C-alpha positions as CSV (number, residue, x, y, z in Angstrom):
1,M,0.0,0.0,0.0
2,C,1.4,3.3,-1.0
3,G,0.8,6.9,-2.0
4,I,1.4,8.0,-5.5
5,C,1.6,11.4,-7.2
6,G,2.9,13.0,-10.4
7,Q,2.8,15.8,-12.9
8,L,2.8,16.0,-16.7
9,L,3.4,19.3,-18.4
10,A,2.0,20.3,-21.8
11,D,5.2,21.9,-22.9
12,R,7.9,19.3,-23.5
13,G,10.5,22.1,-23.1
14,Q,9.5,22.6,-19.4
15,V,10.9,20.6,-16.5
16,V,8.9,19.3,-13.6
17,D,10.1,20.8,-10.3
18,R,11.6,17.8,-8.4
19,S,11.4,19.5,-5.0
20,E,7.7,20.2,-5.5
21,L,7.1,16.6,-6.6
22,E,8.9,15.4,-3.4
23,R,6.8,17.8,-1.4
24,M,3.6,16.3,-2.9
25,A,4.8,12.8,-2.0
26,S,5.9,13.8,1.5
27,S,2.4,15.0,2.3
28,M,1.3,11.4,2.2
29,H,4.0,10.2,4.6
30,R,1.5,8.1,6.7
31,R,0.3,6.3,3.6
32,G,3.9,5.2,2.9
33,P,6.3,5.5,5.8
34,D,8.8,2.9,4.7
35,D,10.3,4.3,1.5
36,S,10.0,7.2,-1.0
37,G,11.1,7.8,-4.6
38,A,10.8,10.2,-7.5
39,H,11.5,10.1,-11.2
40,V,11.7,13.2,-13.3
41,D,12.3,13.2,-17.0
42,G,11.9,16.7,-18.3
43,S,8.2,17.4,-18.5
44,V,7.0,14.3,-16.7
45,G,7.5,13.5,-13.0
46,L,6.3,10.6,-10.8
47,G,6.4,10.5,-7.0
48,F,6.0,7.7,-4.5
49,R,5.6,6.8,-0.8
50,R,5.7,3.1,0.2
51,L,4.2,1.0,2.9
52,S,6.1,-2.3,2.4
53,I,3.9,-5.4,2.3
54,I,5.4,-7.7,-0.4
55,D,9.0,-8.0,-1.5
56,L,10.3,-5.8,1.2
57,S,13.8,-5.4,-0.2
58,T,13.3,-4.7,-4.0
59,G,9.9,-3.0,-4.2
60,H,11.2,0.6,-4.7
61,Q,9.1,2.9,-7.0
62,P,8.9,4.6,-9.5
63,L,9.7,1.4,-11.4
64,S,10.7,1.1,-15.1
65,N,10.7,-1.7,-17.6
66,E,14.0,-3.1,-19.0
67,D,14.6,-0.3,-21.5
68,G,13.3,2.6,-19.5
69,T,10.5,3.4,-21.9
70,L,7.7,2.7,-19.3
71,W,7.5,4.0,-15.7
72,I,4.9,3.2,-13.1
73,V,3.8,4.3,-9.7
74,F,1.2,2.0,-8.1
75,N,-0.9,2.0,-5.0
76,G,-2.7,-1.2,-3.9
77,E,-2.4,-4.9,-4.1
78,I,-2.9,-7.3,-7.0
79,Y,-3.8,-10.7,-5.6
80,N,-3.4,-12.8,-8.8
81,F,0.0,-11.4,-9.6
82,P,1.8,-14.7,-9.1
83,E,-0.2,-16.2,-12.0
84,L,0.3,-13.1,-14.1
85,R,4.1,-13.1,-13.3
86,A,4.4,-16.8,-14.4
87,E,2.6,-16.1,-17.7
88,L,4.8,-13.1,-18.4
89,L,8.0,-15.0,-17.6
90,A,6.9,-17.7,-20.0
91,R,6.5,-15.1,-22.7
92,G,10.1,-13.9,-22.2
93,H,9.7,-10.9,-19.8
94,V,12.6,-10.2,-17.5
95,F,11.7,-9.3,-13.8
96,R,14.0,-7.5,-11.4
97,T,11.6,-7.7,-8.5
98,S,9.0,-10.1,-7.0
99,T,6.4,-7.3,-6.8
100,D,2.9,-7.1,-8.2
101,T,3.9,-3.6,-9.5
102,E,6.3,-5.1,-12.0
103,A,3.7,-7.6,-13.2
104,I,1.3,-4.7,-14.0
105,L,4.1,-2.9,-16.0
106,H,5.1,-5.9,-18.1
107,L,1.4,-6.8,-18.7
108,Y,0.8,-3.3,-20.0
109,E,3.7,-3.8,-22.4
110,D,1.8,-6.7,-23.9
111,V,-1.8,-5.6,-23.8
112,G,-1.9,-1.9,-23.2
113,P,-5.0,-0.4,-21.5
114,A,-6.6,-3.8,-21.4
115,V,-4.2,-4.5,-18.5
116,V,-7.0,-3.6,-16.0
117,D,-9.2,-6.4,-17.2
118,R,-6.7,-9.0,-15.9
119,L,-6.1,-7.4,-12.4
120,R,-7.8,-8.9,-9.4
121,G,-7.3,-6.6,-6.5
122,M,-7.4,-3.0,-5.4
123,F,-5.4,-0.3,-7.2
124,G,-4.7,3.2,-8.3
125,F,-1.8,3.6,-10.6
126,A,-0.2,5.7,-13.3
127,I,2.0,4.5,-16.2
128,W,4.1,6.9,-18.3
129,D,4.6,5.5,-21.8
130,G,7.5,7.3,-23.2
131,R,7.1,5.6,-26.6
132,T,3.8,7.3,-27.2
133,R,4.1,10.3,-24.8
134,T,1.0,9.0,-23.0
135,L,0.0,8.9,-19.3
136,F,-2.3,6.0,-18.5
137,C,-4.1,5.9,-15.1
138,A,-6.6,3.5,-13.6
139,R,-8.7,3.0,-10.5
140,D,-10.0,-0.4,-9.2
141,R,-13.5,-1.6,-9.8
142,F,-15.1,-0.5,-6.5
143,G,-12.8,2.5,-5.9
144,K,-11.1,1.0,-2.9
145,K,-8.0,3.1,-3.7
146,P,-8.4,6.8,-4.4
147,F,-7.1,8.9,-7.4
148,Y,-7.4,12.7,-7.5
149,Y,-6.3,14.8,-10.4
150,F,-6.2,18.4,-11.7
151,H,-6.0,19.4,-15.3
152,D,-5.8,22.7,-17.0
153,G,-4.3,24.1,-20.2
154,S,-0.7,23.6,-19.1
155,R,-0.4,20.7,-16.7
156,F,-1.9,17.5,-15.3
157,V,-1.4,16.8,-11.6
158,F,-2.5,13.6,-9.8
159,G,-2.2,12.0,-6.3
160,S,-3.6,9.3,-4.1
161,E,-4.8,12.1,-1.7
162,L,-6.2,15.5,-2.2
163,K,-3.5,17.0,0.0
164,A,-0.9,15.8,-2.5
165,V,-2.6,17.4,-5.5
166,V,-3.1,20.8,-3.8
167,A,0.6,20.7,-2.7
168,A,1.4,21.6,-6.3
169,S,1.7,25.3,-6.6
170,A,-0.4,25.5,-9.8
171,V,-3.5,24.0,-8.1
172,P,-5.9,26.5,-6.6
173,R,-7.7,25.9,-3.3
174,E,-11.0,27.5,-4.1
175,I,-14.0,25.8,-2.6
176,D,-16.4,24.3,-5.1
177,L,-19.8,25.5,-3.8
178,D,-21.7,22.7,-5.5
179,A,-19.3,20.2,-3.9
180,L,-20.1,21.9,-0.6
181,D,-23.8,21.5,-1.2
182,S,-23.1,17.9,-2.0
183,Y,-21.5,17.5,1.4
184,F,-24.4,19.0,3.3
185,S,-26.8,16.8,1.3
186,W,-25.1,13.4,1.6
187,G,-22.4,13.9,4.3
188,Y,-19.6,13.5,1.8
189,V,-18.5,15.0,-1.5
190,A,-20.2,12.7,-4.0
191,G,-19.1,11.5,-7.5
192,S,-16.2,12.9,-9.4
193,R,-16.1,16.3,-7.6
194,S,-13.7,17.3,-4.8
195,I,-14.2,20.1,-2.3
196,Y,-11.8,22.2,-4.4
197,R,-12.9,23.7,-7.7
198,G,-10.9,22.0,-10.6
199,V,-9.7,19.0,-8.6
200,K,-11.6,15.8,-9.5
201,K,-11.7,12.1,-8.6
202,L,-11.2,9.5,-11.2
203,P,-14.4,7.3,-10.9
204,A,-14.2,3.7,-9.8
205,A,-13.7,1.2,-12.6
206,H,-12.4,3.9,-15.0
207,T,-9.2,4.6,-16.7
208,L,-7.8,8.0,-17.7
209,T,-5.6,8.5,-20.8
210,L,-3.8,11.8,-21.5
211,R,-1.6,12.4,-24.5
212,Q,1.0,15.0,-24.3
213,E,1.0,15.7,-28.0
214,P,-1.4,17.0,-28.9
215,W,-2.4,18.2,-25.5
216,S,-6.1,17.7,-24.8
217,E,-8.7,16.8,-22.2
218,P,-8.2,13.5,-20.5
219,Q,-10.0,10.6,-22.0
220,I,-12.0,8.8,-19.3
221,T,-13.2,5.3,-20.0
222,R,-15.3,2.8,-18.0
223,Y,-13.8,-0.7,-18.1
224,W,-16.1,-2.6,-15.7
225,D,-19.7,-2.1,-14.6
226,I,-22.2,-3.4,-12.1
227,R,-24.6,-5.6,-14.1
228,L,-27.5,-7.1,-12.2
229,A,-28.6,-10.0,-14.4
230,P,-30.5,-12.6,-12.2
231,E,-30.2,-16.1,-13.5
232,E,-33.0,-18.6,-12.8
233,G,-33.0,-22.3,-13.1
234,R,-30.2,-23.1,-10.7
235,S,-30.8,-24.7,-7.3
236,E,-30.1,-22.7,-4.2
237,R,-27.6,-25.3,-3.2
238,D,-25.6,-24.7,-6.4
239,W,-25.5,-21.0,-5.6
240,Q,-24.3,-21.7,-2.0
241,E,-21.5,-24.0,-3.2
242,E,-20.3,-21.4,-5.7
243,L,-20.5,-18.6,-3.2
244,E,-18.6,-20.6,-0.6
245,H,-15.9,-21.4,-3.1
246,E,-15.5,-17.9,-4.4
247,L,-15.4,-16.2,-1.1
248,S,-13.1,-18.8,0.4
249,E,-10.7,-18.3,-2.5
250,A,-10.9,-14.5,-2.2
251,V,-9.9,-14.7,1.5
252,R,-7.1,-17.2,0.7
253,M,-5.6,-14.8,-1.9
254,R,-5.6,-11.9,0.6
255,L,-3.5,-13.8,3.1
256,V,-0.3,-13.3,1.0
257,S,1.9,-10.9,2.9
258,D,5.5,-10.5,3.9
259,V,4.5,-8.6,7.1
260,P,2.1,-9.5,10.0
261,L,-1.5,-9.8,9.1
262,G,-4.8,-9.9,11.1
263,A,-8.5,-9.1,10.8
264,F,-11.1,-6.6,12.1
265,L,-13.7,-8.6,14.1
266,S,-17.1,-7.0,15.0
267,G,-20.2,-8.9,16.2
268,G,-21.6,-9.2,12.7
269,L,-21.9,-11.9,10.1
270,D,-19.4,-10.5,7.6
271,S,-16.3,-10.0,9.7
272,G,-17.1,-13.3,11.5
273,T,-17.2,-15.2,8.2
274,V,-14.0,-13.6,7.0
275,V,-12.2,-14.6,10.3
276,A,-13.6,-18.2,10.0
277,L,-12.3,-18.5,6.4
278,M,-8.9,-17.0,7.4
279,A,-8.7,-19.7,10.1
280,R,-9.4,-22.3,7.5
281,H,-6.5,-21.2,5.3
282,S,-4.0,-20.3,8.1
283,D,-1.6,-22.5,9.9
284,R,-1.3,-20.2,12.8
285,P,-3.9,-18.4,15.0
286,V,-5.5,-15.4,13.3
287,K,-4.9,-12.0,15.0
288,T,-8.3,-10.3,15.6
289,F,-9.1,-6.8,16.7
290,T,-12.3,-5.5,18.2
291,I,-13.4,-2.2,19.8
292,G,-16.5,-1.6,21.9
293,F,-18.4,1.1,23.7
294,Q,-19.6,1.6,27.3
295,N,-23.1,2.1,25.9
296,P,-24.4,-1.5,25.4
297,A,-26.6,-0.5,22.4
298,Y,-23.4,0.0,20.4
299,N,-21.3,-2.7,22.0
300,E,-20.6,-5.9,20.0
301,V,-17.6,-7.1,22.1
302,E,-19.4,-10.1,23.5
303,R,-20.4,-11.5,20.1
304,A,-16.9,-10.9,18.7
305,R,-15.5,-12.9,21.6
306,L,-17.6,-15.9,20.6
307,I,-16.0,-16.0,17.2
308,A,-12.5,-15.4,18.7
309,R,-13.0,-18.4,21.0
310,K,-14.5,-20.6,18.4
311,Y,-11.4,-20.2,16.2
312,G,-8.8,-19.7,18.8
313,T,-7.7,-16.4,17.5
314,E,-5.1,-14.1,19.1
315,H,-7.8,-11.6,20.2
316,H,-7.4,-8.0,21.2
317,E,-10.0,-5.5,22.5
318,E,-10.3,-1.8,23.2
319,I,-13.1,0.3,24.6
320,V,-13.9,3.7,22.9
321,E,-14.7,6.6,25.2
322,P,-16.3,10.0,24.6
323,Q,-12.8,11.5,24.5
324,S,-12.5,9.9,21.1
325,L,-14.0,13.1,19.8
326,D,-10.6,14.6,20.4
327,L,-9.6,12.7,17.3
328,L,-11.6,15.1,15.2
329,D,-8.7,17.1,14.0
330,T,-6.8,13.9,13.1
331,L,-9.7,12.8,10.9
332,V,-10.0,16.2,9.3
333,D,-6.3,16.0,8.3
334,A,-6.8,12.4,7.1
335,F,-9.8,13.1,4.8
336,D,-8.6,16.4,3.4
337,E,-12.2,17.4,2.6
338,P,-15.4,17.4,4.6
339,F,-16.6,13.9,5.5
340,A,-19.3,13.4,8.0
341,D,-19.6,9.6,8.7
342,S,-18.9,9.5,12.4
343,S,-18.0,5.8,12.2
344,A,-14.7,7.1,10.9
345,I,-13.9,7.4,14.7
346,P,-14.1,3.7,15.5
347,T,-12.6,2.8,12.1
348,F,-9.6,5.0,12.9
349,I,-9.3,3.6,16.4
350,V,-9.5,0.0,15.4
351,S,-7.0,0.7,12.6
352,R,-4.6,2.4,15.0
353,F,-5.1,-0.4,17.5
354,A,-4.4,-3.2,14.9
355,R,-1.4,-1.4,13.6
356,R,0.4,-1.9,16.9
357,H,0.4,-5.6,16.1
358,V,0.0,-6.0,12.3
359,T,0.6,-4.2,9.0
360,V,-2.4,-5.7,7.1
361,A,-5.9,-6.4,8.2
362,L,-8.9,-8.1,6.5
363,S,-12.4,-6.6,6.9
364,G,-16.0,-7.5,6.2
365,D,-16.9,-4.4,4.1
366,G,-19.3,-4.9,1.3
367,G,-21.6,-7.5,2.7
368,D,-24.6,-5.3,3.2
369,E,-24.5,-3.9,-0.3
370,L,-23.9,-7.2,-2.1
371,F,-26.4,-9.3,0.0
372,A,-29.1,-6.6,0.8
373,G,-28.3,-6.5,4.5
374,Y,-29.2,-2.9,5.3
375,L,-32.3,-2.3,7.4
376,S,-33.1,0.5,5.0
377,Y,-33.8,-2.0,2.2
378,R,-36.6,-3.5,4.2
379,K,-38.0,-0.1,4.8
380,L,-37.8,0.7,1.1
381,H,-39.6,-2.6,0.3
382,R,-42.4,-1.8,2.7
383,L,-42.7,1.8,1.5
384,A,-42.6,0.8,-2.2
385,R,-45.8,-1.2,-1.6
386,L,-47.6,2.1,-1.1
387,D,-46.7,2.9,-4.7
388,V,-50.0,1.4,-5.7
389,L,-51.7,4.6,-4.5
390,P,-52.5,7.1,-7.2
391,G,-49.8,9.8,-7.6
392,L,-51.9,12.7,-6.4
393,L,-53.2,10.8,-3.3
394,R,-49.6,9.8,-2.5
395,R,-48.4,13.4,-2.6
396,L,-51.3,14.6,-0.4
397,T,-50.9,11.7,2.0
398,F,-47.1,11.7,2.4
399,G,-45.8,15.0,1.1
400,T,-45.9,16.8,4.4
401,L,-45.2,13.8,6.7
402,G,-42.2,12.8,4.7
403,A,-40.3,16.0,5.6
404,L,-41.0,15.3,9.3
405,W,-40.2,11.6,9.4
406,P,-36.4,10.8,9.2
407,M,-35.3,7.5,8.0
408,W,-33.6,5.3,10.6
409,A,-31.1,7.4,12.6
410,A,-30.0,9.6,9.7
411,G,-32.8,12.1,9.1
412,K,-33.4,10.9,5.6
413,G,-37.0,11.8,4.5
414,L,-38.1,8.7,2.5
415,L,-41.8,9.5,2.6
416,Y,-41.2,12.9,1.1
417,Y,-39.5,11.3,-1.9
418,L,-42.1,8.6,-2.0
419,S,-44.5,11.4,-2.6
420,Q,-42.6,12.3,-5.8
421,D,-42.2,9.0,-7.6
422,R,-41.0,5.5,-7.0
423,L,-37.4,6.1,-8.3
424,G,-37.2,9.0,-6.0
425,L,-36.9,6.5,-3.1
426,L,-33.4,5.7,-4.5
427,S,-32.2,9.3,-4.5
428,A,-33.6,10.3,-1.1
429,F,-30.8,9.9,1.3
430,E,-30.1,13.5,2.1
431,V,-28.9,14.7,5.5
432,F,-30.3,18.2,5.0
433,P,-33.2,18.2,2.5
434,G,-33.5,21.2,0.1
435,T,-35.9,23.1,2.4
436,E,-33.6,22.7,5.3
437,R,-30.5,23.7,3.4
438,K,-32.3,26.9,2.3
439,A,-32.9,27.7,5.9
440,L,-29.4,26.6,7.0
441,Y,-27.3,28.4,4.4
442,A,-26.2,32.0,4.4
443,P,-28.5,33.8,1.8
444,D,-25.7,34.5,-0.7
445,L,-24.5,30.9,-0.6
446,W,-28.0,29.6,-1.3
447,A,-28.3,32.0,-4.2
448,A,-25.1,30.7,-5.8
449,L,-26.1,27.0,-5.9
450,R,-27.8,24.9,-8.5
451,H,-29.6,23.0,-5.7
452,G,-30.2,19.2,-5.4
453,P,-26.6,18.2,-6.0
454,G,-26.3,14.8,-7.6
455,R,-30.0,14.1,-7.3
456,E,-30.7,14.0,-11.0
457,E,-27.6,11.9,-11.5
458,R,-28.7,9.5,-8.9
459,R,-32.2,9.3,-10.3
460,G,-30.6,8.6,-13.7
461,L,-28.6,5.8,-12.2
462,A,-31.7,4.4,-10.5
463,A,-33.7,4.6,-13.7
464,A,-31.0,2.8,-15.6
465,S,-30.6,0.0,-13.1
466,T,-30.9,-3.5,-14.3
467,G,-32.3,-4.5,-10.9
468,D,-35.5,-6.5,-10.8
469,C,-37.1,-4.7,-7.9
470,I,-36.8,-1.7,-5.6
471,V,-34.4,-3.5,-3.3
472,S,-32.0,-4.5,-6.1
473,Q,-32.2,-1.0,-7.5
474,A,-31.2,0.4,-4.1
475,Q,-28.3,-2.1,-3.9
476,E,-27.0,-1.0,-7.2
477,L,-27.3,2.7,-6.3
478,D,-25.5,2.1,-3.0
479,M,-22.7,0.2,-4.7
480,R,-22.2,3.1,-7.2
481,T,-22.4,5.9,-4.7
482,Y,-22.5,5.3,-0.9
483,L,-20.1,2.3,-1.0
484,V,-17.5,4.2,-3.0
485,D,-17.8,7.7,-1.6
486,D,-18.5,6.9,2.0
487,I,-17.6,3.4,3.1
488,L,-14.5,2.7,1.1
489,T,-13.3,6.3,1.4
490,K,-13.6,6.0,5.2
491,V,-11.7,2.8,5.4
492,D,-8.9,3.9,3.1
493,R,-8.3,7.3,4.8
494,T,-8.5,6.1,8.4
495,S,-6.4,3.0,7.9
496,M,-3.8,4.8,5.8
497,A,-3.6,7.5,8.5
498,T,-2.3,4.8,10.7
499,S,-0.1,3.1,8.0
500,L,-2.3,0.0,8.0
501,E,-3.4,-1.8,4.8
502,V,-7.0,-3.1,4.8
503,R,-8.2,-5.8,2.4
504,A,-11.9,-6.5,1.7
505,P,-12.4,-10.0,0.3
506,L,-16.2,-9.6,0.1
507,L,-15.6,-6.9,-2.5
508,D,-13.4,-9.2,-4.7
509,H,-14.9,-8.6,-8.1
510,K,-15.4,-12.3,-8.8
511,V,-17.5,-12.6,-5.6
512,A,-19.4,-9.4,-6.6
513,E,-20.1,-10.7,-10.1
514,L,-21.5,-13.9,-8.6
515,T,-24.0,-11.9,-6.4
516,F,-25.0,-9.9,-9.5
517,R,-26.3,-13.1,-11.1
518,M,-28.2,-14.2,-8.0
519,P,-32.0,-13.6,-7.9
520,T,-32.9,-11.0,-5.3
521,R,-35.2,-13.5,-3.5
522,L,-32.1,-15.5,-2.5
523,K,-30.6,-12.5,-0.8
524,F,-33.6,-10.7,0.6
525,S,-37.0,-11.1,2.2
526,P,-39.3,-8.5,3.8
527,D,-38.1,-9.8,7.2
528,Q,-34.4,-10.3,6.7
529,G,-31.4,-9.6,4.5
530,K,-28.4,-11.7,3.6
531,L,-30.5,-14.9,3.3
532,I,-28.1,-16.9,1.1
533,F,-25.1,-15.6,3.0
534,R,-26.6,-16.7,6.3
535,K,-27.4,-20.2,4.9
536,T,-24.0,-20.6,3.3
537,F,-21.8,-19.4,6.2
538,G,-24.1,-19.8,9.2
539,P,-22.5,-23.1,10.1
540,L,-19.2,-21.3,10.5
541,L,-20.6,-18.8,13.0
542,T,-22.5,-19.1,16.3
543,P,-26.2,-19.0,17.1
544,E,-25.8,-15.6,18.6
545,H,-24.5,-14.2,15.3
546,L,-27.4,-15.6,13.4
547,S,-30.1,-14.4,15.8
548,G,-28.6,-11.2,17.0
549,R,-29.9,-7.7,16.1
550,K,-27.9,-6.0,13.3
551,Q,-25.7,-3.3,14.6
552,G,-23.8,-0.8,12.4
553,F,-20.2,0.2,13.2
554,A,-21.4,3.4,14.8
555,V,-20.5,5.6,17.8
556,P,-23.0,7.0,20.3
557,V,-22.7,10.6,19.1
558,M,-26.3,11.3,20.1
559,D,-25.5,10.6,23.7
560,W,-22.1,12.4,23.6
561,F,-23.7,15.6,22.2
562,R,-26.4,15.5,24.9
563,K,-24.1,14.8,27.8
564,E,-20.3,14.8,27.9
565,K,-19.7,17.0,24.8
566,R,-22.8,19.2,25.0
567,S,-21.2,22.5,26.1
568,W,-18.1,21.9,24.0
569,L,-20.3,21.5,20.8
570,A,-22.1,24.8,21.5
571,D,-18.8,26.6,22.1
572,V,-17.5,25.5,18.7
573,L,-20.6,25.8,16.5
574,L,-22.0,29.0,18.0
575,D,-18.8,30.9,18.3
576,P,-19.3,34.1,16.2
577,G,-15.7,34.0,15.2
578,N,-16.0,30.5,13.8
579,P,-15.4,30.6,9.9
580,I,-18.5,28.5,9.5
581,A,-20.6,31.6,10.2
582,A,-19.7,32.8,6.6
583,Y,-21.6,29.7,5.3
584,V,-24.5,28.9,7.6
585,R,-27.0,30.8,9.8
586,Q,-26.1,30.3,13.4
587,D,-29.6,30.8,14.5
588,F,-30.7,27.8,12.6
589,V,-27.8,25.8,14.0
590,A,-28.8,26.9,17.5
591,S,-32.3,25.6,16.9
592,L,-31.0,22.2,15.9
593,M,-28.9,22.0,19.0
594,R,-31.9,23.0,21.2
595,A,-34.1,20.4,19.7
596,H,-31.5,17.7,20.0
597,D,-30.6,18.7,23.6
598,L,-34.3,18.5,24.6
599,G,-34.6,15.0,23.0
600,Q,-37.2,16.2,20.5
601,R,-35.3,14.7,17.6
602,D,-31.9,13.0,17.1
603,F,-30.0,15.6,15.1
604,S,-26.6,14.1,15.9
605,F,-25.8,13.4,12.2
606,K,-26.7,16.9,11.2
607,L,-24.6,18.4,14.0
608,W,-21.7,16.2,13.1
609,V,-21.9,17.4,9.5
610,L,-21.7,21.0,10.8
611,L,-18.9,20.2,13.3
612,F,-16.7,18.4,10.8
613,F,-17.1,21.2,8.2
614,S,-16.3,23.8,10.9
615,R,-13.1,22.1,11.9
616,W,-12.1,21.5,8.2
617,L,-12.4,25.3,7.6
618,E,-10.3,26.1,10.6
619,R,-7.6,23.4,9.8
620,T,-7.3,24.4,6.1
621,G,-7.8,28.1,6.4
622,A,-10.4,27.8,3.6
623,G,-12.9,29.8,5.6
624,R,-10.9,33.0,6.0
625,S,-13.0,34.7,3.3
626,V,-16.6,34.8,2.4
627,P,-17.4,32.1,-0.2
628,R,-17.4,33.2,-3.8
629,V,-20.9,33.6,-5.2
630,G,-21.8,33.0,-8.8
């Protein structure tokens, strides 16, 4: 796992500033504390920070082919690289290292951009092809590894993190107001935008090609897609056997490491299954890491212990206290842009905890999206039944109530969107709905926005879904948006901030493609999700895991904001000198705090969105002037 960066200048007569390139790479020190490197050849420069996982002695980057015509910087892990390496050696390629990085480079020599089709793993990389004066970049299928870039008329700048890109002197740090509106809507900056105008994210499962001569806009191409194509005619037992084989193989492949390796273990089905399969393939006790809370409603420690005992793991536990909010500035620095999923706190803590013992950890991420495990899917299913009501009656019945009834613990007004149309259910997950954002924002900010950020795009994705019902449509939308922009972003930034690599076998693309072919009825019922997953892997778990109430990896922010951190929160958000006052109306913020404090509503998510943005403004200095309007 590493941090990569680079620059390509339009003018071949110019030279990339090596010191600036090294400064870009150094900004990602935590992502790669073990080694660094830079390659500058006139108008092209590649930078690198390394976290050593495989081939500890010869894995230095940037790396070239034999004749120096190709150079690569690579972030990630390719789990099928031993097979690829054997094929390439048989075809006459000469290897200087035992790394997956060199396998990618030699494979690119043979097949060009089609290299991504052969890679099984997580990756973000850039290859400079000196033969054609072309920069070829790629991001993995689910977007586990990040890739930011800036492009204007004279240069292209890229990096694994936003901080690396804006470390280049030519990249402006002007807030993109539509990206800010996206943040207040979803709790993260969605899609290809970043919080800074002009800096973008390469979408998951896409490549980017940029030719230096003639200089033009980057060509962005999708190479893989989520295709829900249910197959009938197979027995459920056949599906279970294939699922067991594919996931077991995905776990086995992710155990390859030249450094200590372990697993995150919660009380859920997904991480418990991953640990069980790790134990199957390991000849030594698996190292497992669990965190818990004093509040029993959020504590899964006891269930995690059951799996640890069942498989004789080397188990480690830690309890999270309200003082964990002191990590806020650490998280702001790790994410580089506003990001309001408070489960980043326990994810950072368990990553930091695990890093004391291991360098790599496996996780259970992806199970809820692939196997319809979220409680929200059951709510969607029940609400969609009301779609039989005539449209006008639906609007009259639910239009007002929807704005008042938040969806499970997140303030997401599903009924409001149900009153619009059925597909509106799939684009409804807003933290602050439009009417609230109008009341929240400073008047000049509201006037500058196009409103409803990403809603039309999400509605388009939902409308184009190949899913066979409202649940499968929601799954597909989550995999394209929430999974990439929230879940995997959270895991990457928090783990990399502790120099820990996290691998997610459930999101192996072979496993995912198998679930795309499964009929929804095998995964979901109105009463329960993950049906086939439970049947397949239930024998590996305990009765408590199969019967226990589903718990997300959440923190008791609601209680903290009403008790231990109540006065602190008010001091921060209602301080007239706080730069957030240039963006939001503090009287509206005060009303949210009063309602939350009195127990009228749980506004902890909304308050966390405001708190994180406030600290981001102060940490970056981006709030020292009133936002540009228009």
